[in-house]
C-alpha positions in Angstrom: 0.0 0.0 0.0 2.8 2.4 0.8 4.7 2.8 -2.5 7.3 5.4 -1.6 8.2 7.5 1.4 10.5 10.5 2.0 11.4 12.1 5.3 13.3 15.4 5.4 14.0 15.3 1.7 15.5 11.8 1.7 13.9 8.6 0.3 13.4 6.1 3.1 12.1 2.6 3.4 8.4 3.0 4.3 8.5 -0.2 6.4 11.2 1.4 8.6 9.1 4.5 9.5 5.6 3.0 9.5 4.1 0.4 11.8 1.0 -1.6 10.8 -1.8 -1.7 13.4 -5.4 -2.8 13.3 -7.9 -0.4 14.9 -11.7 0.0 14.9 -12.1 1.1 11.3 -9.6 -1.1 9.7 -5.9 -1.5 9.0 -3.7 1.4 9.9 -0.2 2.4 8.9 1.1 4.4 11.8 4.0 6.9 11.4 6.0 8.0 14.5 3.9 6.0 16.9 5.8 5.4 20.2 2.8 3.9 22.0 3.7 2.3 25.4 7.5 2.5 24.9 9.2 4.5 27.7 12.5 4.8 25.8 11.3 5.4 22.2 11.3 9.1 21.0 9.3 10.3 18.0 11.4 11.5 15.1 11.3 15.2 14.4 11.7 17.2 11.2 14.6 19.6 10.7 12.5 22.4 9.4 9.0 23.2 8.0 7.4 23.7 4.6 6.1 21.6 1.8 9.6 20.2 0.8 10.4 18.8 4.3 8.7 16.5 6.7 6.9 13.4 5.5 5.8 12.6 2.0 4.0 9.3 1.2 2.9 7.8 -2.2 0.0 5.4 -1.6 -1.6 2.7 -3.7 -4.5 1.0 -1.8 -4.9 -2.7 -2.3 -8.7 -2.3 -2.8 -10.9 -0.3 -5.0 -14.5 0.2 -3.8 -15.8 3.0 -6.0 -17.8 5.0 -3.5 -14.9 4.8 -0.9 -11.8 5.1 -3.1 -9.2 6.9 -1.1 -7.4 6.8 2.2 -8.3 8.1 5.6 -5.5 10.2 7.3 -5.5 10.8 11.0 -3.1 13.0 13.0 -2.7 12.4 16.7 -0.4 12.3 19.7 2.5 9.9 19.0 1.5 8.0 22.2 -2.0 7.2 21.0 -3.7 5.1 18.4 -6.8 7.2 18.5 -10.4 6.3 17.9 -11.4 10.0 17.7 -13.2 11.0 14.5 -12.4 14.7 14.7 -8.8 14.2 13.7 -9.6 12.3 10.4 -9.4 13.6 6.8 -10.5 11.5 3.8 -8.2 11.9 0.8 -9.3 10.9 -2.7 -7.2 8.7 -4.9 -5.3 10.4 -7.8 -4.9 13.6 -5.8 -2.0 15.4 -4.2 -2.7 16.6 -0.7 -0.8 18.8 1.7 -1.5 18.6 5.4 -0.3 21.4 7.7 0.4 20.2 11.2 0.7 22.6 14.1 1.7 21.1 17.4 0.9 22.5 20.8 2.0 21.7 24.3 0.1 22.4 27.5 2.2 23.5 30.4 1.1 24.4 33.9 2.7 25.9 36.9 3.4 23.7 40.0 0.6 25.7 41.8 -2.0 24.2 39.5 -1.0 20.6 40.4 -1.7 21.5 44.1 -5.3 22.0 43.3 -7.7 19.1 43.5 -8.6 17.2 40.3 -12.1 18.6 40.7 -10.9 22.2 40.9 -8.6 21.9 37.9 -10.9 19.6 36.0 -8.1 17.4 34.7 -5.5 14.8 35.8 -1.8 14.6 35.3 -0.4 11.5 33.8 1.2 10.3 37.1 -2.1 10.7 39.0 -4.2 8.0 37.3 -3.2 4.5 36.4 -4.9 2.7 33.5 -5.6 -1.0 33.6 -4.3 -1.7 30.1 -1.7 1.0 29.5 1.5 2.1 31.2 1.4 5.6 29.9 -1.7 7.8 30.7 -3.3 9.9 27.9 -6.9 11.1 27.6 -7.4 9.0 24.5 -6.1 5.8 26.3 -8.4 6.6 29.2 -11.4 6.9 26.8 -10.6 3.7 24.9 -10.1 1.8 28.1 -13.5 3.0 29.3 -15.1 2.0 26.0 -13.6 -1.5 26.2 -15.0 -1.9 29.8 -18.4 -0.7 28.6 -18.4 -3.2 25.7 -17.6 -6.0 28.1 -20.3 -4.9 30.6 -22.9 -4.6 27.8 -21.9 -7.5 25.5 -19.8 -9.8 27.8 -16.9 -9.5 25.3 -14.7 -6.8 23.7 -14.4 -6.1 19.9 -11.4 -7.5 18.2 -9.9 -4.0 17.6 -9.4 -3.6 21.3 -6.4 -6.0 21.1 -4.8 -4.4 24.2 -7.5 -6.1 26.4 -6.1 -9.6 27.2 -8.2 -10.5 30.2 -11.6 -10.6 28.6 -13.1 -12.7 25.7 -13.1 -11.3 22.2 -16.5 -10.8 20.6 -17.5 -13.3 17.9 -19.8 -12.7 15.0 -22.9 -13.5 17.2 -22.1 -10.3 19.2 -22.0 -7.9 16.2 -25.6 -6.6 16.9 -24.5 -5.7 20.5 -21.3 -4.0 19.3 -23.1 -2.1 16.5 -25.9 -0.8 18.9 -23.3 0.5 21.4 -20.6 2.1 19.2 -21.8 5.7 20.0 -21.1 5.5 23.7 -19.3 8.4 25.3 -16.6 8.0 27.9 
């Protein structure tokens, strides 16, 4: 599917910079994903502009007329996100440029002294997740959804592969999964 890749104006092996994952809406080729690794650092670009950064030439293995294209999603390098607001559908046979602007939230030590309720957020070291070593909001939400699926369907969908202590849903549980996909955590 990934035909050619360049990073910082140099041709690179796509398999060296992308990792294949399976998530809720299909197969995903993930770039710069560090996931649960405590000693892996995301690679960074040397500068900005249309000639630097990542360029990818894609040829999908399938061709369904009404859905010809690829879905691009940009997220935190620690998350394989299930959020829909970060997705962009790109049509086949087109050239697309995506501008990425990063942001980092910093707080003073005084904010951490407030209660979670007062500040309406948690720091990563304040909450432990059952299935992940590193806390992020997205991992908290996806853990919550996995627990809800188990509570409602007595199993978890196959795309929650990080859950290894509960049964995976079979085809007979598809109606339960489909009727509960819009839950909010």
